N, C-alpha and C positions, 0 to 999 in steps of 0.2 A: 521580356526575358523570360525564359522557360523555367519551369520547376527545377529541371535537371541542371540547368545553369546556375541558379540560386544555390542549389544544393552543393555544386562544386566550389563555390565561394565560401560557404559555410563550413564545410567538412575539415579544411585545413586548420581552421582555428580551434578545433577539438583535438588535434593530433599532437602527440609528443609534449603534452604539457608536464609530464613529470621530468622533463629534461630541462625547464626553464631555469635560468639562473636568477639571482636575486637582482640583477641590475635593472633599474627602472629608467624610464623615459624622462628627460629633465622637464620640469613644469614649462619652461619657456618654449618648449617643443611640442607640447601637447596642444589638442583642440580645447580651447578655453572651457567647455562643457565638463572636461575630464581634469580641470585643474585642481580639485579637491579630492581626486580618487587615490586610492592607495594607502589607507592608514593600517589595515591589517597587514602584517609583514608577509612577504613571499615563505613559504615553508611552514606557516602556522596552519594547523588543521581548522578549516572553516566549519562552523556549525550554524545552521539556519534556526537552530533552537536557541543560540546565544542571542541576546537583544541587540547587543552593539553590533555584532557580526551582521545580524539580520538587517539592522538600520542601513549599514554601509551597502549591503547587497541590494536593498531597495532603492537607495540613491543612484546606483549604477543602472539598475534596471529601468528606472525613469528617465535617465539620459539616453539609454539605448532605445527604449520604447518610442522616446520622443523625436528620434532622429527624422529628418525630413523625408528622405526615401530610402530605397534599398541600398544604393552606393553609399549614402551617408551613413547608414546603419553599420555596413561592412567597415568602413573606415574607421568608426568610432570603436567598434568592437576589436578591430586589429591593434589599435592603440591601446585599449584598455587590457588586452593580453599582455602587453609588455609592461603594464603598470601594476595591476591590482593582483591580490593574492589568488593563487591557482584555482582552488576549489571555490572561492567567491566568484571568479570569473565565470567558471563553467556554470554555476547554479543561476547567476544573473542574466548571463547570455542565453541559457536554456529557456528560461522564463520569457524573455524577450523574443526568441525565435517563435515560440509556441503561441505567442499571443498577438504579434503584429500582423495585420491583414496582409501585408506585402510577402509574408512568409507562409501564406496558405498553401499547403500542399507539401511543404518541406517536412521531412521526417528526421527526428533528432537521432544522432548515432547512439548506440548502446553505452550506457554509463560504464558497463562492465569492460568494455574496449577502451573507452576513454581514461578511466582510472583502475586498470586491473589489479593494482596493489591493494585495492579496497575489497576484492573478491577472492584472491588467491593468496594461499599462505606464503609467508615470506621465505620459507625453505624452498618452496616450488619455483619462485621468481629467482633465487640465488642459483639454483640448478639450471633453469632456463638460460640465465645470463652466461654460465660457464659453458654449457653446451653450444650456445650461439658463439661464443668467442673461439671455442676449440673446433667449430666447424663453419668457418666463415663463407658466406655465399649459399649454403645449403639450407634448406627448410628443415626446422627442428620441432619435434613434439615431445614434450615431457608429461609424466603422469603426476597428478596432484598429490600432495603429501597430506596425510592424516593430521588432526590437530589434537589428538587426544587418544584415550582409550578407555575400556569398560570399567576401569576403576572408578571413574566418574560416571554416576548414573546417567547424567545429562547427556553424556556422549551418545547415547542410544538416538538422541534425536539431532545430532549434529547434521545428518542428510537433510533435515528440514530447515533448522536454523541458518546453515551456510549455503542453502541453495542460492545458486546466483540470480535465478529468475525472480524469487520473491524479494530479494534484497533490492534488485533493480526496480521492481514494481513500487516498492516503498519510495524510492528515490523519486521516481516519476511522478507518482501521486502529489507529492509535496511541491512538485514543479508546476503541475497543473493547479493545484491549490495552495499557492503560496499564503502564509500566515499574514503578511502584510499587503493585502491585495486592496487596491484602490478602485472601486468602481467609478468613482468621479473622474479619475485621471485616464482611466483606459475605457470607458464607456461599455465595459463588459460585465454583466452580472454573473456572480457564481451562486447559482440558484441552491439553496439548502446546504451551503458550504459546511456550517457547524454541525447539521445531523449527518452529513456525509463523513465527517471526521470521526463522529461517533461510531457509525455503522462499520466503515471499512475496517476500523481497529477491533471492533466487537468480533467481527467475522474471523480476524487473524486469531483472537483468542479462542473462538470455537474451534478453529482448525488446529490450533497447538494442542487443545485438550484432546481432540479426537486422535491426533499423532500419539499423544502420551498413552491413551488407552491402547492403541494399537501395539504399542510397545511394552505393555505390562506394567506402566507406571501410573501413579495417582493422578488425579486432575490436580493442576498447580494450585499452591496457596498464594492468594493474592498478597502483594505487598501493601501493608497498611500501617505499619508502625515505623515511624520515623526516625527511632532510635535502634531499630532492628539490625543485628549483625547479619551481613549478608554472605551468601556462598561466594566462593572464589570463581573466577573465569580468566582464561588466557586465550585471546583471539588468534594469536599466531600471524598477526598481520604487521607489516612494516611500512610506513608511508614513505614513498619515494621523493615527495617533494621536500620532505625535511631529513630523511635518514634515520628518524626516531621511530620506535615501535609504537603502534597503538597500545596504551598501558594495559598491562594486566591488572585484575582486582585480587588482592590477597583475601584469604579466607578470614571472615569475623571482623571486616571493617564496616562502618555505618556511615550515613551521610554527615557531612561536614559544611559549616558555614563557608561559604565562598565570599570574595570581596564584594561582589554584587548583590548577593542574596543570602539571607539566613535561614537556617532549618525552621526557626521560628516562624518566619514569613510563610513558609510552605504550609505549617499547620494552621496558621490563621486563615490562609486563603481557602483551605479545605473547609474549615469551620463555617466561614461565611458562606461558601457555595452550599454546604449541607443545610444551613439554615434558610437559604433562599428557596431550596426545595420543600422544606417544612412549611415555609409560609407561602409556598406557591407564586412566588414572584421575586424579582431581582430588582435591586435599586439601581437604577440608570444613572450616569454621570450628571445629568440635569436635575436629579433629585426626585424624578417621578418613578413610578412603580411600573414594572412591565410583568405581566401575567405568564407564568410558565404553563400555558394551556396545551391541550393535546395536539394543537396544530402546529405550533410554533416552539414549544418548550425544549424539544431536544436540539433544535437549531441554535436557540439562544444560549443554552447551556454549552454546547459545543463551541461557540465562539468565545464563551467565558473561560472555559478550561483550557482551550489550546494555548494561549490566548491569540486570537487573530485580532487584525485591525477593527473588525466589526463587533469586538467585545462591547457589552453594554456599559461597563465600567471597569476599565483595566486598573485604573488606581485603587479601586477598592477590591476586586476579586483577584487581581494579579494575574500571574502567568503559570498556573500550577503544572501543566503538562510539559511546557517547554523547559522551565527550570529544573523539572524532575529529571528530564533527560541529561542536562548538563552537570547536575549534582551527582548523579548516578556514575558519570563518565570521569568526574573529578576527585572523587573520595580518597584516592590514593595520594593525591598532591593537591589539596584544596586551595593553599595559598600560592601555588606556583613556586615554592622555593627550590624545588629539584629540577624545574624546567622540564617536566616530563610531559610528552603527549597526553591528551585525555585517552579515554577508553573509547570503544566502538559506539557506545550509547549517544555519543555527540553527534553523530552523522547519520542522516536518513538512509545512506546506502550501506551502512554497516551494522545499524543498531539491532536489527533482528538476529544477528549472530549471537547475541549475548541471552541467557535464559531469563535475565531480570528483566528484560524488554516485556516479556510476556506477563510476568507478574505485575509489572508496573501498569500495564495497560488493563490487566484484570482489575486493579484498583480503580483506575479511571473509570473502567466500565461499571464498576460496582456503584459509582456515583450516579451515572446515567440510569441504571437500574432502580436506584432509590426514587428517583423522579419517576419512572415508569410505573412504580408501585402506588403513586398517588393518582393514577389515572384508572378509571373503572375497567375491568375486564370487558372484553368485546362480548357483546349479546349475540345470540343465534341470528338475530335479524341482520347485523353488522358483518357476519361471517358468510351469510347465506347469498346464493345467486339463484334467484326463483327460475324454476324451469329447467336448471342445468344439473345434471348428474354425471359425476366421474364414476363409469361403471367399473373400471379396472386399468391398472398401470403396471408395466413391465419393462425390465431392463433387458434389452436386446443385445447380447454378447455372444461370445462361443458358446458359453453355457447360460441359460436364461436365468435372469436375476443373480447372477455371480459376476463380478468384476475382478479380473486379475491385475495386479499392480507388480512391477519389477524395477530394478535398477538399470539405467540405461547410459551408455558412454555418449559424450559428446565433447566438443572442442571449443575453446576460447583463444582468440587471437590476441596475443599480447603485444604485437608489433606496431599498433596504431598509438598506443599508451606509452610504450617504452621503446626508445631508440636503440635498437640493436646493431643496425647497419643497413645501409641502402639495398632495398629489395629483398631483405632476408625476412622470411616467415617463421615467426616463433610462436608456437601454440601450446596450450596445456590441455591434456586429456583429463575430463573430470567425469563424475558420475552423478546422475540425478534420477529422483523417483519418476516413474512414468507409468501409464496405465494402457490397456488395450483399447482399442476403438470399442465405442458402445453407443447404443443411442436408447431413447425413451419411446415406448408405444404407449399412447394414452388413449383409452376408449371413453368418449364423452357422448352423452345423450342430451340432445336438446329438445326438450319437450314443451317448449314456449309456443310453437307454431309459426315463428319467424326466425330469420337469421339473428344471430347475436354476435357481438364482438366480446372476446373474452381475453383476459390477462391470465397465462398459465404461469402458476408459481411452483417452482420445484425446489424441494429441501431434502437434505440427508442428514439423519443424525444417528448417533450409537444407540442400541437398544438397551444395552447392560452397563452398570457401572463398573469401577474397578474390582468390585467384590463379586461380580456376577449377577447382582441384583437389578431387576427391572427398573428402569428408570421411569419415574413418575412424569407426567407431561411438562409439569412445571419446572422440573430440573432438567428435562431433555432439551427444553426450548433454548436454553443458552448455549446448547452444543449443536444447535441446527445449523448446517451450512446452506447457504443458498447456492444452488448448483446453476439455475437458469431462471429467466422470467422473460416472456415473450407474448406477443399478440397473436391471435388465431381467430379467423371469423369461423362461427360454427354454423353450418347449415342445419335446418330443421330435421330431426331424426338423428340416426347414428353418425358419429365422426371418428375417425381413427387418425390421430396425430402421431407422426413419426418424426421425432426431433434428435438430430445428431448432436452429441456432447460437445463436438468441436464448434458447434454454433452458440455454446453457452454465453449469456450476457454478462458473465463475470471475468471471462478469461481473455487474454490477448492471443490471437490466433497465431501471430508470428512476430518475431523480433528481428528486423533487418539489421544485418552487420554493415560495418563500413564498406566491405567489398561490395555488397549487394546494392547500397545506398550509391557507391560511386559508378556501379553499372546502370543507374537509373531505374532499378526495379520498383522503387517505392514511389516514384513520382506519379502523383494523382492528385487532382483538384479535391477529391473526397478525403484526402489525408489531412488529419488536424492534429492539434496538441493532444487530443483525447486518444489518438491512435497509437501512441507509445505508453498508454496507460492501461493497465489491466493485469489481473492475477495470471501467472504463467499457466499455459494449458496443460502441461504435464503434471501440475500439482492440483488438479481439479478435485481429485477425490483423496481420502486418507490412504495411509499405506495398507492397513488391514493387517491380518495375522496369516502365518502359513496354513493354519488350519482353516480359515475362514472366519473373519469377524462380522458379527450381526449388526447390520445397520437397518434402519427403517427409511424408506423413500416415501415422501409426503407430496402429493400434487394437489393443488387447489385451483379452481377457476374463479375469477371475480369479474365484474363488469368493466370492461376497458373503455367503454364510452364514459364512465364515471371515474375511472382510475386516471385516464390520461389528460393532462391540463391542456393539450393541445387539441382534443378531438379525437376521432377515430382513425384517421387516415394519413396521420403525420408521418414523415420521413426523418428519421434521426441520423445524422451524419456520423459515420465511424462510430457505431454503437455496438460494437462487438464486446466492449467491456462497460456497458452502460450502468450496471448494478453498483459498481465500486466507483465508477468515474464520471458518471453523468453524460449529458449530451451537449454538444458544442453550442454555445449562444442560445440555448433554449432552457426551458424549465426542466427539473428533473422529471422524466417521462413516467411518473407514476405519483399519484396525489396521496396514495396511502402511505403511513409511516414506514420507514425503512425497516425491513425485518418483518413485516406483517405477514402473518398473524402472531409470531412469535416474539414480538417486542414487548408485549404485556403479559402480566401476570396470568396464568391459566388456572381456573378453577376446577377443570376436568380432572378426575382422578385415574381414568384411563383414556387410552387412544380413542376407544370405541365411544366414550362419552364426548369427547372433543369434536368428533366428525360430524359435519352437515353432509347434505347430498353432493355438493359441488366440492367435496374432499375425498381423497382416498389414499390409504397407506399400504404399503406392501413390504414384505422382508427381502432384504438384499444382503448378499455376503460379499465381502472384499477380501480377496485371497491374494496375499504376497508370495511371489514365486521368488525367494531369496536364496 
């Protein structure tokens, strides 16, 4: 069976899920393996952060993953679609598709087309429904509605928080790296999964603070007080599977005890984690002590904080991150007396819309930074690459070292997720940030006398704080955005490296739509689960300002033969977003800590004091044409 034939059998199971009724297949008509499926009712908002929801999704995944062959897999999935909760089905089915060996080459449809009601305001979907009804048989395009105004200062960042691509990225990342991953069952290892959880979210926080500075706002204040009265937020989303709105959060409410977890539990877990950092070891479930060393500490902590199935001691350290999301989403109706939907924080495909997401993750990141502060700063020897000198770097765009950004129109097809009528195309026109094409020109001198394999690391960070003061390196490091990381062989003498931004190791170059998948455009043996995961290419750089905002571009060369666990000439499958998403069935292709060299405290007081020969910094402006 070809990849295209498999795709043709999988895609229909993702369509029109918002139109399913609550009718369930009777138990006596089900495959025995699905006899116990369907506890979470249809219409309920599924959350992979909620422990009971995740347990049920994991059970369904294990049934689907264990199917005898592809035909058996499709048979089970077709039945499950008629039985289980809609969101739970899409999550478990997606995790199964991207991890079964007989689905290699199959690309998942975009979650924004599967559940457009998670990405498009309710007012817009209502307008699209009316237009489709009033113009039967005709293709319809409607303009997206705004979700607020400038009386709310956070509205300035709505373009970032509500960006369809970054919310889809967050959903796909949690599909590729499920919290309840079993290496024993699947035989597939998720290398450094806990550290990747830390790093991907740390980078989101860095990006968000760069956007805040771009819009004249202060860097965010981390959430840290469990009794704090929080700012309000209204998502303007309605769940079509239930007909209920994603809840708004009134101004001034704080975290409340839930039936499953208390605020006191959260405080206790935080203190135990912080104590483990101070003691530099965690207490494992078997009573042993596991050192939080430089090599494995971030990975161990990430597994504990998330908490994933690889947590060293879930009973003791709890599930700080996941229950935090659920608590944030339920503070308006903690005991369920009003039968309200949770807010957007409960769902990986919607949580980035809420400003509290970034404050919560800055709080989580601060815990990791406390661990990083226990590690010694890098020495000059650890940072150097003998014989290699980065002579100069430049951004090549229409104007040298100036990148222009702008708002661009795009469309999202609603008609695969919402049934309007046979053959009728209904689309929403929306706007997103984008940037002009640009590339990096890096001049490297190899004075070692022989060819060298190098890892080229490219970061971008703001030069000044919100008051216009020059950022010290140790303050700037947490705002540094990884733009790219790639391998180059350096010949003896002078080398000129020209790297296009679209090749970035962080971004997903293209998201395939339902129509493109049906046409077979994505069918390839090289397509893997990791090919749907990645930061959107249009959001690679921050917005900047209309006058031009000052950033610093940092480039560093390190020894690739030491960095890469697989050696010098390994080929990573689907590696266009390897920095955030790893590489399929391989070790993370960089032995260095994620975020190196900015993951640890910097003692240098100036950029010049930080630099070794194998590094260079140059000033770059980002200019928004708004």
